[in-house]
N, C-alpha and C positions, 0 to 999 in steps of 0.2 A: 719820879719818885722811885726809889729802890726799895723793894720789899723782899727780904731774903736774897735769893739768887736771881730774882726776876726784876726787870725794870718796866715801869709803867709810866706813861705820860699822864699829865693831869687830864688831857682830853679823853684818854681811855677810861679813866675813873669817872669822868663826867658822863660819858656814854653809858657806862654800867649803871650809874645812879639814875639816869633818865629812864633806862629800861626797867629798873626796879619800880620806880614811881609810876610808870605807865601800867605795869601789871597790878599794882596796888589798886588802881581804880577798877580793874576788871573784877577783882575778888571782893570789892565792897558792894557789888550790885548782885541782885538776884538773877540767876540764869537757869537754864533747863536742868542742869545736873550739879550745880554748885550751891552750897549754902551761902546765905548772905551774912556778912560779919561787919555791920555798920559801926563806925567809931567816930568820935569827935577828934580824938588825938591818936595818931598811928603809933604802933609799937616801935620802939627804937632800940638799937643796939647801944650798949654803953660806949659813949664817945662819938656816936654817930655812924652813918653809913660808910664813910671812908675807913673808920676803924674796923668795921665789919669786914670790908674787903681786905684790909691789911691782915686781919686775923686769918681769913681764908687763905690768902696767898703765902702767908708765913707758914701755915700748917699743912698746906696741900703737898702731898707726895705723889710724884708721877708713878703710876703703876709700872711694874717691871716690863710689861708687854708693850709699853708705849714709848716711842722715841720722843724725848723732851723737845727736840729741835724740829720735829715734824709738825706741819699744820694739822691739827686734830679737829677742833671745833669747840662749840659751846654746849654745855649741859645746862638745861633749865631745871632747877630744883624747886618744887613746891613744898611748903611746910606750914604748919600751924603753930603760932605762938599762943600758948595757953594763957589763961587769966593770971597765973602765977609767974609768967615771964619765961617759963621753960618751953623748949620745943617739944611738941607732941611726937614721940618716936614712932607712933603708929600712923601718923599722917604724912610723913616725909616720903617723897617719891621724885623720880626723874620723869618729866613730862614727855610722853612719846611725841615724836616729830609730827605725826598725823594730827594729834590733838593741838599741838602748838600752832601749826599752820592754820587750822580751823579757827583758832581764837584770835588771830591777828586782826586788828581793826581794818576796816575798808580803807584803801588808799595806801597802806603800808606795803612796801616792796619787801617781801620776806626772802629775797635772794641776796640782800645786802645787810648784814653779813649772811652768807648762804647758810641756810638751816640744813645741816646734814647730821646723820647719825654718828655717834661717837662710840668707842668701845665700852662695853659693859663695865670694865674695870675703872674707867674714868667716872662713870655714873656712880659706882659704889664709893669711890674716893671722895667725890663731891658731897655725897650724902654723909659719909663718915665725918668729914670736917665740919659740916654744918651741925650735925647732931652733937658734936663735942664743944660747940661754941658756948661761951658764957651765957648766963641768964640775961634775957632782954628786959626792958621796961615794957610792960604790956600796954596794948591799946586801951583807950578809955572812952566810955560813952557816959556823959553826964556825971563824971567823977567816979564811975565804977569800972574796975578792970574788965576788959573784954578780950576774948580770943580773936586772933586775926590771922588770915592766910597771907603768905608772901610767896612770890615767885622770883627767884634770883638767878642770873646767869653766872656760870662759872666757866672761865675760859681755860682751855688746854691747848698750848702750843700755837696760838694765833698771835 
């Protein structure tokens, strides 16, 4: 699949979708420091998750301080889809590596892909692109719109 100037294989997109779905389960449950956001139907991007990643990689601009051909890493962005389908600008953040490693389920080898820190400029760019995404279809619980947290990986140069 060619998106803008970047080429992605279907397996790459499948891995990204699997990562998103795995993290959705994490944020639908109560934990020590996270609110629970139970839903019957998860929030969806117009056209589906593949369209969401197409949107991201079409609009993502490599920061000037980063070489596009260099292996950089993956930024994990957490955000809240509000009941009206818009992203809550106050909730969006890059998840620190230490927090990400602690949240990995038992038995998951967090060295593949290796979780490493990426430049702040990449984190800011991933946040910018997600914040400017179109309105989502909100999650629902018993027919009522619900807010829902997401964690998505955004790849830079891998």
